[in-house]
All heavy atoms as atom14 arrays in JSON, in Angstrom:
{
  "sequence": "MTLFRRSQLAAGKKNTGQAIGLAQAVQRHERAPSRPMQAAAIQQQAQGLALDALAA",
  "atom14_mask": [
    [1, 1, 1, 1, 1, 1, 1, 1, 0, 0, 0, 0, 0, 0],
    [1, 1, 1, 1, 1, 1, 1, 0, 0, 0, 0, 0, 0, 0],
    [1, 1, 1, 1, 1, 1, 1, 1, 0, 0, 0, 0, 0, 0],
    [1, 1, 1, 1, 1, 1, 1, 1, 1, 1, 1, 0, 0, 0],
    [1, 1, 1, 1, 1, 1, 1, 1, 1, 1, 1, 0, 0, 0],
    [1, 1, 1, 1, 1, 1, 1, 1, 1, 1, 1, 0, 0, 0],
    [1, 1, 1, 1, 1, 1, 0, 0, 0, 0, 0, 0, 0, 0],
    [1, 1, 1, 1, 1, 1, 1, 1, 1, 0, 0, 0, 0, 0],
    [1, 1, 1, 1, 1, 1, 1, 1, 0, 0, 0, 0, 0, 0],
    [1, 1, 1, 1, 1, 0, 0, 0, 0, 0, 0, 0, 0, 0],
    [1, 1, 1, 1, 1, 0, 0, 0, 0, 0, 0, 0, 0, 0],
    [1, 1, 1, 1, 0, 0, 0, 0, 0, 0, 0, 0, 0, 0],
    [1, 1, 1, 1, 1, 1, 1, 1, 1, 0, 0, 0, 0, 0],
    [1, 1, 1, 1, 1, 1, 1, 1, 1, 0, 0, 0, 0, 0],
    [1, 1, 1, 1, 1, 1, 1, 1, 0, 0, 0, 0, 0, 0],
    [1, 1, 1, 1, 1, 1, 1, 0, 0, 0, 0, 0, 0, 0],
    [1, 1, 1, 1, 0, 0, 0, 0, 0, 0, 0, 0, 0, 0],
    [1, 1, 1, 1, 1, 1, 1, 1, 1, 0, 0, 0, 0, 0],
    [1, 1, 1, 1, 1, 0, 0, 0, 0, 0, 0, 0, 0, 0],
    [1, 1, 1, 1, 1, 1, 1, 1, 0, 0, 0, 0, 0, 0],
    [1, 1, 1, 1, 0, 0, 0, 0, 0, 0, 0, 0, 0, 0],
    [1, 1, 1, 1, 1, 1, 1, 1, 0, 0, 0, 0, 0, 0],
    [1, 1, 1, 1, 1, 0, 0, 0, 0, 0, 0, 0, 0, 0],
    [1, 1, 1, 1, 1, 1, 1, 1, 1, 0, 0, 0, 0, 0],
    [1, 1, 1, 1, 1, 0, 0, 0, 0, 0, 0, 0, 0, 0],
    [1, 1, 1, 1, 1, 1, 1, 0, 0, 0, 0, 0, 0, 0],
    [1, 1, 1, 1, 1, 1, 1, 1, 1, 0, 0, 0, 0, 0],
    [1, 1, 1, 1, 1, 1, 1, 1, 1, 1, 1, 0, 0, 0],
    [1, 1, 1, 1, 1, 1, 1, 1, 1, 1, 0, 0, 0, 0],
    [1, 1, 1, 1, 1, 1, 1, 1, 1, 0, 0, 0, 0, 0],
    [1, 1, 1, 1, 1, 1, 1, 1, 1, 1, 1, 0, 0, 0],
    [1, 1, 1, 1, 1, 0, 0, 0, 0, 0, 0, 0, 0, 0],
    [1, 1, 1, 1, 1, 1, 1, 0, 0, 0, 0, 0, 0, 0],
    [1, 1, 1, 1, 1, 1, 0, 0, 0, 0, 0, 0, 0, 0],
    [1, 1, 1, 1, 1, 1, 1, 1, 1, 1, 1, 0, 0, 0],
    [1, 1, 1, 1, 1, 1, 1, 0, 0, 0, 0, 0, 0, 0],
    [1, 1, 1, 1, 1, 1, 1, 1, 0, 0, 0, 0, 0, 0],
    [1, 1, 1, 1, 1, 1, 1, 1, 1, 0, 0, 0, 0, 0],
    [1, 1, 1, 1, 1, 0, 0, 0, 0, 0, 0, 0, 0, 0],
    [1, 1, 1, 1, 1, 0, 0, 0, 0, 0, 0, 0, 0, 0],
    [1, 1, 1, 1, 1, 0, 0, 0, 0, 0, 0, 0, 0, 0],
    [1, 1, 1, 1, 1, 1, 1, 1, 0, 0, 0, 0, 0, 0],
    [1, 1, 1, 1, 1, 1, 1, 1, 1, 0, 0, 0, 0, 0],
    [1, 1, 1, 1, 1, 1, 1, 1, 1, 0, 0, 0, 0, 0],
    [1, 1, 1, 1, 1, 1, 1, 1, 1, 0, 0, 0, 0, 0],
    [1, 1, 1, 1, 1, 0, 0, 0, 0, 0, 0, 0, 0, 0],
    [1, 1, 1, 1, 1, 1, 1, 1, 1, 0, 0, 0, 0, 0],
    [1, 1, 1, 1, 0, 0, 0, 0, 0, 0, 0, 0, 0, 0],
    [1, 1, 1, 1, 1, 1, 1, 1, 0, 0, 0, 0, 0, 0],
    [1, 1, 1, 1, 1, 0, 0, 0, 0, 0, 0, 0, 0, 0],
    [1, 1, 1, 1, 1, 1, 1, 1, 0, 0, 0, 0, 0, 0],
    [1, 1, 1, 1, 1, 1, 1, 1, 0, 0, 0, 0, 0, 0],
    [1, 1, 1, 1, 1, 0, 0, 0, 0, 0, 0, 0, 0, 0],
    [1, 1, 1, 1, 1, 1, 1, 1, 0, 0, 0, 0, 0, 0],
    [1, 1, 1, 1, 1, 0, 0, 0, 0, 0, 0, 0, 0, 0],
    [1, 1, 1, 1, 1, 0, 0, 0, 0, 0, 0, 0, 0, 0]
  ],
  "atom14_positions": [
    [[99.73, 110.55, 90.46], [98.28, 110.51, 90.48], [97.76, 109.44, 89.53], [96.79, 108.78, 89.82], [97.75, 111.9, 90.13], [96.27, 111.99, 90.23], [95.69, 111.89, 91.91], [94.99, 113.46, 92.1], [0.0, 0.0, 0.0], [0.0, 0.0, 0.0], [0.0, 0.0, 0.0], [0.0, 0.0, 0.0], [0.0, 0.0, 0.0], [0.0, 0.0, 0.0]],
    [[98.43, 109.27, 88.41], [97.98, 108.28, 87.43], [98.09, 106.87, 87.99], [97.18, 106.06, 87.8], [98.81, 108.39, 86.14], [98.67, 109.71, 85.62], [98.34, 107.4, 85.1], [0.0, 0.0, 0.0], [0.0, 0.0, 0.0], [0.0, 0.0, 0.0], [0.0, 0.0, 0.0], [0.0, 0.0, 0.0], [0.0, 0.0, 0.0], [0.0, 0.0, 0.0]],
    [[99.19, 106.58, 88.68], [99.35, 105.25, 89.27], [98.26, 104.97, 90.29], [97.75, 103.85, 90.38], [100.72, 105.12, 89.93], [101.94, 105.11, 89.01], [103.22, 105.14, 89.82], [101.91, 103.91, 88.09], [0.0, 0.0, 0.0], [0.0, 0.0, 0.0], [0.0, 0.0, 0.0], [0.0, 0.0, 0.0], [0.0, 0.0, 0.0], [0.0, 0.0, 0.0]],
    [[97.91, 105.99, 91.06], [96.86, 105.82, 92.06], [95.54, 105.49, 91.39], [94.83, 104.58, 91.82], [96.73, 107.09, 92.91], [95.64, 106.98, 93.94], [95.81, 106.21, 95.07], [94.43, 107.63, 93.76], [94.81, 106.1, 96.02], [93.42, 107.52, 94.7], [93.61, 106.75, 95.83], [0.0, 0.0, 0.0], [0.0, 0.0, 0.0], [0.0, 0.0, 0.0]],
    [[95.19, 106.2, 90.35], [93.93, 105.96, 89.64], [93.93, 104.56, 89.03], [92.92, 103.86, 89.07], [93.7, 107.02, 88.57], [92.41, 106.85, 87.82], [91.21, 107.06, 88.73], [90.0, 106.83, 87.97], [88.98, 106.1, 88.38], [88.99, 105.56, 89.58], [87.93, 105.92, 87.63], [0.0, 0.0, 0.0], [0.0, 0.0, 0.0], [0.0, 0.0, 0.0]],
    [[95.05, 104.16, 88.48], [95.13, 102.8, 87.92], [94.95, 101.75, 89.0], [94.34, 100.7, 88.76], [96.47, 102.62, 87.19], [96.53, 103.4, 85.88], [97.85, 103.28, 85.17], [98.21, 101.89, 84.93], [99.44, 101.5, 84.66], [100.42, 102.36, 84.59], [99.7, 100.23, 84.45], [0.0, 0.0, 0.0], [0.0, 0.0, 0.0], [0.0, 0.0, 0.0]],
    [[95.46, 102.03, 90.19], [95.28, 101.11, 91.31], [93.8, 101.01, 91.69], [93.29, 99.93, 91.96], [96.1, 101.59, 92.51], [95.89, 100.76, 93.62], [0.0, 0.0, 0.0], [0.0, 0.0, 0.0], [0.0, 0.0, 0.0], [0.0, 0.0, 0.0], [0.0, 0.0, 0.0], [0.0, 0.0, 0.0], [0.0, 0.0, 0.0], [0.0, 0.0, 0.0]],
    [[93.11, 102.15, 91.69], [91.68, 102.14, 91.98], [90.92, 101.3, 90.95], [90.04, 100.52, 91.31], [91.11, 103.56, 91.97], [91.5, 104.39, 93.16], [90.92, 105.79, 93.06], [91.0, 106.43, 92.03], [90.35, 106.24, 94.16], [0.0, 0.0, 0.0], [0.0, 0.0, 0.0], [0.0, 0.0, 0.0], [0.0, 0.0, 0.0], [0.0, 0.0, 0.0]],
    [[91.25, 101.48, 89.69], [90.56, 100.73, 88.63], [90.84, 99.23, 88.76], [89.93, 98.41, 88.58], [91.01, 101.23, 87.26], [90.56, 102.65, 86.91], [91.25, 103.11, 85.62], [89.06, 102.72, 86.77], [0.0, 0.0, 0.0], [0.0, 0.0, 0.0], [0.0, 0.0, 0.0], [0.0, 0.0, 0.0], [0.0, 0.0, 0.0], [0.0, 0.0, 0.0]],
    [[92.07, 98.87, 89.09], [92.42, 97.45, 89.26], [91.64, 96.85, 90.43], [91.15, 95.72, 90.33], [93.92, 97.3, 89.48], [0.0, 0.0, 0.0], [0.0, 0.0, 0.0], [0.0, 0.0, 0.0], [0.0, 0.0, 0.0], [0.0, 0.0, 0.0], [0.0, 0.0, 0.0], [0.0, 0.0, 0.0], [0.0, 0.0, 0.0], [0.0, 0.0, 0.0]],
    [[91.51, 97.6, 91.51], [90.74, 97.09, 92.66], [89.28, 96.9, 92.28], [88.65, 95.92, 92.69], [90.86, 98.05, 93.84], [0.0, 0.0, 0.0], [0.0, 0.0, 0.0], [0.0, 0.0, 0.0], [0.0, 0.0, 0.0], [0.0, 0.0, 0.0], [0.0, 0.0, 0.0], [0.0, 0.0, 0.0], [0.0, 0.0, 0.0], [0.0, 0.0, 0.0]],
    [[88.75, 97.8, 91.5], [87.37, 97.68, 91.04], [87.14, 96.44, 90.19], [86.04, 95.88, 90.19], [0.0, 0.0, 0.0], [0.0, 0.0, 0.0], [0.0, 0.0, 0.0], [0.0, 0.0, 0.0], [0.0, 0.0, 0.0], [0.0, 0.0, 0.0], [0.0, 0.0, 0.0], [0.0, 0.0, 0.0], [0.0, 0.0, 0.0], [0.0, 0.0, 0.0]],
    [[88.17, 96.03, 89.48], [88.09, 94.83, 88.64], [88.5, 93.57, 89.39], [88.63, 92.52, 88.81], [88.99, 95.0, 87.42], [88.52, 96.08, 86.47], [89.47, 96.2, 85.3], [89.04, 97.31, 84.38], [90.0, 97.48, 83.27], [0.0, 0.0, 0.0], [0.0, 0.0, 0.0], [0.0, 0.0, 0.0], [0.0, 0.0, 0.0], [0.0, 0.0, 0.0]],
    [[88.73, 93.71, 90.71], [89.15, 92.59, 91.58], [90.5, 92.02, 91.18], [90.8, 90.87, 91.45], [88.1, 91.47, 91.58], [86.7, 91.91, 91.94], [86.58, 92.26, 93.4], [85.14, 92.44, 93.81], [84.73, 93.78, 94.02], [0.0, 0.0, 0.0], [0.0, 0.0, 0.0], [0.0, 0.0, 0.0], [0.0, 0.0, 0.0], [0.0, 0.0, 0.0]],
    [[91.34, 92.85, 90.54], [92.7, 92.45, 90.21], [93.58, 92.9, 91.37], [94.24, 93.94, 91.32], [93.13, 93.1, 88.89], [94.45, 92.58, 88.41], [95.23, 92.01, 89.18], [94.72, 92.75, 87.13], [0.0, 0.0, 0.0], [0.0, 0.0, 0.0], [0.0, 0.0, 0.0], [0.0, 0.0, 0.0], [0.0, 0.0, 0.0], [0.0, 0.0, 0.0]],
    [[93.59, 92.1, 92.43], [94.2, 92.53, 93.69], [95.7, 92.72, 93.59], [96.25, 93.67, 94.14], [93.87, 91.55, 94.82], [94.33, 90.24, 94.47], [92.38, 91.51, 95.09], [0.0, 0.0, 0.0], [0.0, 0.0, 0.0], [0.0, 0.0, 0.0], [0.0, 0.0, 0.0], [0.0, 0.0, 0.0], [0.0, 0.0, 0.0], [0.0, 0.0, 0.0]],
    [[96.39, 91.84, 92.89], [97.84, 91.95, 92.77], [98.25, 93.26, 92.12], [99.17, 93.94, 92.57], [0.0, 0.0, 0.0], [0.0, 0.0, 0.0], [0.0, 0.0, 0.0], [0.0, 0.0, 0.0], [0.0, 0.0, 0.0], [0.0, 0.0, 0.0], [0.0, 0.0, 0.0], [0.0, 0.0, 0.0], [0.0, 0.0, 0.0], [0.0, 0.0, 0.0]],
    [[97.55, 93.61, 91.05], [97.86, 94.85, 90.36], [97.49, 96.06, 91.23], [98.24, 97.04, 91.29], [97.12, 94.92, 89.03], [97.54, 96.09, 88.18], [96.87, 96.08, 86.82], [95.83, 95.45, 86.63], [97.46, 96.77, 85.87], [0.0, 0.0, 0.0], [0.0, 0.0, 0.0], [0.0, 0.0, 0.0], [0.0, 0.0, 0.0], [0.0, 0.0, 0.0]],
    [[96.37, 95.99, 91.92], [95.96, 97.09, 92.79], [96.98, 97.34, 93.88], [97.36, 98.49, 94.15], [94.59, 96.8, 93.4], [0.0, 0.0, 0.0], [0.0, 0.0, 0.0], [0.0, 0.0, 0.0], [0.0, 0.0, 0.0], [0.0, 0.0, 0.0], [0.0, 0.0, 0.0], [0.0, 0.0, 0.0], [0.0, 0.0, 0.0], [0.0, 0.0, 0.0]],
    [[97.46, 96.27, 94.49], [98.46, 96.39, 95.56], [99.77, 96.93, 94.99], [100.37, 97.86, 95.55], [98.68, 95.03, 96.25], [97.41, 94.61, 96.99], [99.87, 95.1, 97.21], [97.41, 93.15, 97.41], [0.0, 0.0, 0.0], [0.0, 0.0, 0.0], [0.0, 0.0, 0.0], [0.0, 0.0, 0.0], [0.0, 0.0, 0.0], [0.0, 0.0, 0.0]],
    [[100.21, 96.36, 93.9], [101.47, 96.78, 93.29], [101.47, 98.24, 92.87], [102.45, 98.97, 93.08], [0.0, 0.0, 0.0], [0.0, 0.0, 0.0], [0.0, 0.0, 0.0], [0.0, 0.0, 0.0], [0.0, 0.0, 0.0], [0.0, 0.0, 0.0], [0.0, 0.0, 0.0], [0.0, 0.0, 0.0], [0.0, 0.0, 0.0], [0.0, 0.0, 0.0]],
    [[100.38, 98.68, 92.29], [100.3, 100.08, 91.87], [100.24, 101.02, 93.07], [100.84, 102.1, 93.05], [99.09, 100.29, 90.96], [99.23, 99.7, 89.56], [97.89, 99.65, 88.85], [100.25, 100.49, 88.74], [0.0, 0.0, 0.0], [0.0, 0.0, 0.0], [0.0, 0.0, 0.0], [0.0, 0.0, 0.0], [0.0, 0.0, 0.0], [0.0, 0.0, 0.0]],
    [[99.53, 100.63, 94.11], [99.48, 101.46, 95.32], [100.87, 101.56, 95.94], [101.27, 102.64, 96.41], [98.49, 100.88, 96.32], [0.0, 0.0, 0.0], [0.0, 0.0, 0.0], [0.0, 0.0, 0.0], [0.0, 0.0, 0.0], [0.0, 0.0, 0.0], [0.0, 0.0, 0.0], [0.0, 0.0, 0.0], [0.0, 0.0, 0.0], [0.0, 0.0, 0.0]],
    [[101.62, 100.48, 95.93], [102.99, 100.52, 96.44], [103.87, 101.4, 95.55], [104.74, 102.12, 96.04], [103.56, 99.11, 96.55], [102.91, 98.29, 97.63], [103.34, 96.84, 97.62], [103.8, 96.31, 96.6], [103.18, 96.17, 98.75], [0.0, 0.0, 0.0], [0.0, 0.0, 0.0], [0.0, 0.0, 0.0], [0.0, 0.0, 0.0], [0.0, 0.0, 0.0]],
    [[103.64, 101.33, 94.25], [104.42, 102.14, 93.32], [104.18, 103.63, 93.55], [105.12, 104.43, 93.44], [104.08, 101.78, 91.88], [0.0, 0.0, 0.0], [0.0, 0.0, 0.0], [0.0, 0.0, 0.0], [0.0, 0.0, 0.0], [0.0, 0.0, 0.0], [0.0, 0.0, 0.0], [0.0, 0.0, 0.0], [0.0, 0.0, 0.0], [0.0, 0.0, 0.0]],
    [[102.96, 103.99, 93.88], [102.67, 105.39, 94.19], [103.55, 105.83, 95.36], [104.15, 106.91, 95.33], [101.18, 105.6, 94.54], [100.94, 106.99, 95.11], [100.3, 105.37, 93.33], [0.0, 0.0, 0.0], [0.0, 0.0, 0.0], [0.0, 0.0, 0.0], [0.0, 0.0, 0.0], [0.0, 0.0, 0.0], [0.0, 0.0, 0.0], [0.0, 0.0, 0.0]],
    [[103.63, 104.99, 96.36], [104.41, 105.34, 97.56], [105.91, 105.43, 97.26], [106.61, 106.23, 97.87], [104.16, 104.31, 98.65], [102.72, 104.31, 99.13], [102.43, 103.14, 100.03], [103.05, 103.01, 101.08], [101.51, 102.28, 99.63], [0.0, 0.0, 0.0], [0.0, 0.0, 0.0], [0.0, 0.0, 0.0], [0.0, 0.0, 0.0], [0.0, 0.0, 0.0]],
    [[106.38, 104.66, 96.29], [107.81, 104.67, 95.96], [108.19, 105.72, 94.93], [109.26, 106.3, 95.02], [108.22, 103.3, 95.39], [108.33, 102.21, 96.38], [109.0, 100.99, 95.76], [108.43, 100.61, 94.48], [107.48, 99.69, 94.29], [106.98, 99.06, 95.33], [107.03, 99.4, 93.09], [0.0, 0.0, 0.0], [0.0, 0.0, 0.0], [0.0, 0.0, 0.0]],
    [[107.34, 105.94, 93.92], [107.78, 106.67, 92.75], [107.19, 108.06, 92.55], [107.72, 108.82, 91.76], [107.51, 105.85, 91.49], [108.28, 104.56, 91.46], [109.65, 104.5, 91.4], [107.86, 103.28, 91.53], [110.04, 103.24, 91.41], [108.98, 102.48, 91.49], [0.0, 0.0, 0.0], [0.0, 0.0, 0.0], [0.0, 0.0, 0.0], [0.0, 0.0, 0.0]],
    [[106.11, 108.37, 93.19], [105.55, 109.71, 93.01], [106.55, 110.73, 93.56], [107.11, 110.52, 94.62], [104.21, 109.86, 93.72], [103.09, 109.08, 93.08], [102.62, 109.66, 91.76], [102.7, 110.89, 91.57], [102.19, 108.88, 90.91], [0.0, 0.0, 0.0], [0.0, 0.0, 0.0], [0.0, 0.0, 0.0], [0.0, 0.0, 0.0], [0.0, 0.0, 0.0]],
    [[106.74, 111.81, 92.84], [107.65, 112.85, 93.3], [107.05, 113.55, 94.51], [106.06, 114.27, 94.38], [107.88, 113.88, 92.2], [108.78, 113.38, 91.13], [109.1, 114.49, 90.18], [109.2, 113.91, 88.86], [108.91, 114.52, 87.75], [108.52, 115.77, 87.76], [109.03, 113.91, 86.61], [0.0, 0.0, 0.0], [0.0, 0.0, 0.0], [0.0, 0.0, 0.0]],
    [[107.65, 113.34, 95.65], [107.24, 113.97, 96.9], [105.72, 114.05, 97.03], [105.14, 115.13, 96.99], [107.85, 115.35, 97.02], [0.0, 0.0, 0.0], [0.0, 0.0, 0.0], [0.0, 0.0, 0.0], [0.0, 0.0, 0.0], [0.0, 0.0, 0.0], [0.0, 0.0, 0.0], [0.0, 0.0, 0.0], [0.0, 0.0, 0.0], [0.0, 0.0, 0.0]],
    [[105.05, 112.89, 97.13], [103.59, 112.94, 97.25], [103.17, 113.69, 98.51], [103.84, 113.62, 99.54], [103.18, 111.48, 97.3], [104.39, 110.73, 97.7], [105.57, 111.54, 97.25], [0.0, 0.0, 0.0], [0.0, 0.0, 0.0], [0.0, 0.0, 0.0], [0.0, 0.0, 0.0], [0.0, 0.0, 0.0], [0.0, 0.0, 0.0], [0.0, 0.0, 0.0]],
    [[102.08, 114.4, 98.38], [101.56, 115.12, 99.55], [101.1, 114.11, 100.6], [100.89, 112.93, 100.31], [100.39, 116.0, 99.13], [99.32, 115.19, 98.67], [0.0, 0.0, 0.0], [0.0, 0.0, 0.0], [0.0, 0.0, 0.0], [0.0, 0.0, 0.0], [0.0, 0.0, 0.0], [0.0, 0.0, 0.0], [0.0, 0.0, 0.0], [0.0, 0.0, 0.0]],
    [[100.95, 114.58, 101.8], [100.48, 113.68, 102.87], [99.11, 113.07, 102.55], [98.92, 111.88, 102.78], [100.48, 114.41, 104.2], [101.9, 114.68, 104.67], [101.92, 114.83, 106.17], [103.25, 115.2, 106.61], [104.12, 114.34, 107.12], [103.79, 113.09, 107.25], [105.3, 114.74, 107.51], [0.0, 0.0, 0.0], [0.0, 0.0, 0.0], [0.0, 0.0, 0.0]],
    [[98.17, 113.85, 102.01], [96.89, 113.22, 101.65], [97.05, 112.13, 100.58], [96.39, 111.1, 100.64], [96.05, 114.38, 101.14], [96.6, 115.58, 101.82], [98.08, 115.32, 101.91], [0.0, 0.0, 0.0], [0.0, 0.0, 0.0], [0.0, 0.0, 0.0], [0.0, 0.0, 0.0], [0.0, 0.0, 0.0], [0.0, 0.0, 0.0], [0.0, 0.0, 0.0]],
    [[97.96, 112.34, 99.62], [98.18, 111.32, 98.59], [98.86, 110.11, 99.18], [98.54, 108.97, 98.84], [99.0, 111.89, 97.43], [99.28, 110.87, 96.34], [97.81, 110.01, 95.69], [97.03, 111.3, 94.77], [0.0, 0.0, 0.0], [0.0, 0.0, 0.0], [0.0, 0.0, 0.0], [0.0, 0.0, 0.0], [0.0, 0.0, 0.0], [0.0, 0.0, 0.0]],
    [[99.81, 110.32, 100.1], [100.44, 109.2, 100.78], [99.4, 108.39, 101.54], [99.4, 107.16, 101.47], [101.51, 109.68, 101.76], [102.76, 110.2, 101.12], [103.73, 110.75, 102.15], [103.32, 111.2, 103.22], [105.0, 110.75, 101.83], [0.0, 0.0, 0.0], [0.0, 0.0, 0.0], [0.0, 0.0, 0.0], [0.0, 0.0, 0.0], [0.0, 0.0, 0.0]],
    [[98.52, 109.08, 102.25], [97.48, 108.39, 103.02], [96.54, 107.62, 102.1], [96.16, 106.49, 102.39], [96.69, 109.4, 103.85], [0.0, 0.0, 0.0], [0.0, 0.0, 0.0], [0.0, 0.0, 0.0], [0.0, 0.0, 0.0], [0.0, 0.0, 0.0], [0.0, 0.0, 0.0], [0.0, 0.0, 0.0], [0.0, 0.0, 0.0], [0.0, 0.0, 0.0]],
    [[96.18, 108.23, 100.98], [95.28, 107.56, 100.03], [95.95, 106.32, 99.44], [95.29, 105.28, 99.27], [94.89, 108.53, 98.92], [0.0, 0.0, 0.0], [0.0, 0.0, 0.0], [0.0, 0.0, 0.0], [0.0, 0.0, 0.0], [0.0, 0.0, 0.0], [0.0, 0.0, 0.0], [0.0, 0.0, 0.0], [0.0, 0.0, 0.0], [0.0, 0.0, 0.0]],
    [[97.23, 106.39, 99.14], [97.95, 105.24, 98.58], [98.04, 104.11, 99.6], [97.86, 102.93, 99.25], [99.34, 105.66, 98.12], [0.0, 0.0, 0.0], [0.0, 0.0, 0.0], [0.0, 0.0, 0.0], [0.0, 0.0, 0.0], [0.0, 0.0, 0.0], [0.0, 0.0, 0.0], [0.0, 0.0, 0.0], [0.0, 0.0, 0.0], [0.0, 0.0, 0.0]],
    [[98.29, 104.46, 100.85], [98.34, 103.44, 101.9], [96.97, 102.8, 102.08], [96.85, 101.57, 102.22], [98.86, 104.05, 103.22], [100.33, 104.42, 103.07], [98.66, 103.09, 104.39], [100.86, 105.3, 104.17], [0.0, 0.0, 0.0], [0.0, 0.0, 0.0], [0.0, 0.0, 0.0], [0.0, 0.0, 0.0], [0.0, 0.0, 0.0], [0.0, 0.0, 0.0]],
    [[95.94, 103.6, 102.04], [94.58, 103.08, 102.17], [94.23, 102.18, 100.99], [93.61, 101.13, 101.15], [93.59, 104.23, 102.28], [92.17, 103.76, 102.53], [91.22, 104.94, 102.7], [91.5, 106.06, 102.32], [90.07, 104.65, 103.28], [0.0, 0.0, 0.0], [0.0, 0.0, 0.0], [0.0, 0.0, 0.0], [0.0, 0.0, 0.0], [0.0, 0.0, 0.0]],
    [[94.64, 102.58, 99.8], [94.38, 101.78, 98.6], [95.11, 100.44, 98.69], [94.56, 99.41, 98.32], [94.83, 102.54, 97.35], [94.48, 101.85, 96.07], [92.99, 101.75, 95.84], [92.23, 102.6, 96.27], [92.56, 100.72, 95.16], [0.0, 0.0, 0.0], [0.0, 0.0, 0.0], [0.0, 0.0, 0.0], [0.0, 0.0, 0.0], [0.0, 0.0, 0.0]],
    [[96.33, 100.46, 99.2], [97.07, 99.22, 99.39], [96.34, 98.31, 100.38], [96.21, 97.11, 100.16], [98.48, 99.52, 99.87], [99.32, 98.28, 100.07], [100.72, 98.61, 100.58], [101.11, 99.77, 100.67], [101.48, 97.59, 100.91], [0.0, 0.0, 0.0], [0.0, 0.0, 0.0], [0.0, 0.0, 0.0], [0.0, 0.0, 0.0], [0.0, 0.0, 0.0]],
    [[95.87, 98.88, 101.46], [95.14, 98.1, 102.47], [93.87, 97.51, 101.88], [93.52, 96.36, 102.16], [94.8, 98.98, 103.67], [0.0, 0.0, 0.0], [0.0, 0.0, 0.0], [0.0, 0.0, 0.0], [0.0, 0.0, 0.0], [0.0, 0.0, 0.0], [0.0, 0.0, 0.0], [0.0, 0.0, 0.0], [0.0, 0.0, 0.0], [0.0, 0.0, 0.0]],
    [[93.19, 98.26, 101.05], [91.97, 97.76, 100.41], [92.3, 96.58, 99.49], [91.59, 95.58, 99.48], [91.28, 98.87, 99.63], [89.96, 98.46, 99.05], [89.25, 99.62, 98.36], [89.85, 100.64, 98.06], [87.97, 99.45, 98.12], [0.0, 0.0, 0.0], [0.0, 0.0, 0.0], [0.0, 0.0, 0.0], [0.0, 0.0, 0.0], [0.0, 0.0, 0.0]],
    [[93.4, 96.71, 98.75], [93.82, 95.6, 97.88], [94.17, 94.36, 98.69], [93.81, 93.24, 98.31], [0.0, 0.0, 0.0], [0.0, 0.0, 0.0], [0.0, 0.0, 0.0], [0.0, 0.0, 0.0], [0.0, 0.0, 0.0], [0.0, 0.0, 0.0], [0.0, 0.0, 0.0], [0.0, 0.0, 0.0], [0.0, 0.0, 0.0], [0.0, 0.0, 0.0]],
    [[94.85, 94.55, 99.81], [95.18, 93.41, 100.68], [93.93, 92.77, 101.25], [93.85, 91.54, 101.37], [96.12, 93.86, 101.79], [97.54, 94.24, 101.34], [98.28, 94.94, 102.47], [98.29, 93.01, 100.88], [0.0, 0.0, 0.0], [0.0, 0.0, 0.0], [0.0, 0.0, 0.0], [0.0, 0.0, 0.0], [0.0, 0.0, 0.0], [0.0, 0.0, 0.0]],
    [[92.95, 93.59, 101.62], [91.69, 93.04, 102.16], [90.95, 92.26, 101.08], [90.43, 91.17, 101.35], [90.82, 94.18, 102.68], [0.0, 0.0, 0.0], [0.0, 0.0, 0.0], [0.0, 0.0, 0.0], [0.0, 0.0, 0.0], [0.0, 0.0, 0.0], [0.0, 0.0, 0.0], [0.0, 0.0, 0.0], [0.0, 0.0, 0.0], [0.0, 0.0, 0.0]],
    [[90.92, 92.77, 99.87], [90.27, 92.05, 98.78], [90.98, 90.72, 98.51], [90.35, 89.71, 98.24], [90.27, 92.9, 97.51], [89.31, 94.07, 97.46], [89.57, 94.95, 96.24], [87.86, 93.58, 97.45], [0.0, 0.0, 0.0], [0.0, 0.0, 0.0], [0.0, 0.0, 0.0], [0.0, 0.0, 0.0], [0.0, 0.0, 0.0], [0.0, 0.0, 0.0]],
    [[92.3, 90.75, 98.6], [93.09, 89.54, 98.38], [92.78, 88.5, 99.45], [92.65, 87.32, 99.16], [94.58, 89.89, 98.39], [95.45, 88.74, 97.91], [95.07, 88.08, 96.91], [96.5, 88.52, 98.51], [0.0, 0.0, 0.0], [0.0, 0.0, 0.0], [0.0, 0.0, 0.0], [0.0, 0.0, 0.0], [0.0, 0.0, 0.0], [0.0, 0.0, 0.0]],
    [[92.64, 88.95, 100.7], [92.31, 88.03, 101.8], [90.93, 87.42, 101.61], [90.71, 86.24, 101.93], [92.41, 88.74, 103.13], [0.0, 0.0, 0.0], [0.0, 0.0, 0.0], [0.0, 0.0, 0.0], [0.0, 0.0, 0.0], [0.0, 0.0, 0.0], [0.0, 0.0, 0.0], [0.0, 0.0, 0.0], [0.0, 0.0, 0.0], [0.0, 0.0, 0.0]],
    [[89.99, 88.19, 101.09], [88.64, 87.68, 100.87], [88.63, 86.65, 99.74], [87.81, 85.72, 99.77], [87.7, 88.83, 100.52], [87.33, 89.75, 101.67], [86.49, 90.93, 101.15], [86.58, 89.01, 102.75], [0.0, 0.0, 0.0], [0.0, 0.0, 0.0], [0.0, 0.0, 0.0], [0.0, 0.0, 0.0], [0.0, 0.0, 0.0], [0.0, 0.0, 0.0]],
    [[89.52, 86.84, 98.77], [89.55, 85.92, 97.63], [90.2, 84.59, 97.99], [89.99, 83.59, 97.31], [90.31, 86.57, 96.47], [0.0, 0.0, 0.0], [0.0, 0.0, 0.0], [0.0, 0.0, 0.0], [0.0, 0.0, 0.0], [0.0, 0.0, 0.0], [0.0, 0.0, 0.0], [0.0, 0.0, 0.0], [0.0, 0.0, 0.0], [0.0, 0.0, 0.0]],
    [[91.0, 84.58, 99.03], [91.73, 83.36, 99.41], [90.85, 82.34, 100.09], [89.82, 82.47, 100.55], [92.89, 83.7, 100.31], [0.0, 0.0, 0.0], [0.0, 0.0, 0.0], [0.0, 0.0, 0.0], [0.0, 0.0, 0.0], [0.0, 0.0, 0.0], [0.0, 0.0, 0.0], [0.0, 0.0, 0.0], [0.0, 0.0, 0.0], [0.0, 0.0, 0.0]]
  ]
}
């Protein structure tokens, strides 16, 4: 849960690389994340990728 929140904060600061990396870390390292948490992490990763595309 902490990694997910940090990803949200990074996205809010337009730090796309960190937001994407933390969202991916949630998917890899959280102990058996629930399906809603998995979905939220995937969505957070997508948001980071979209922000990155806008910045390019």
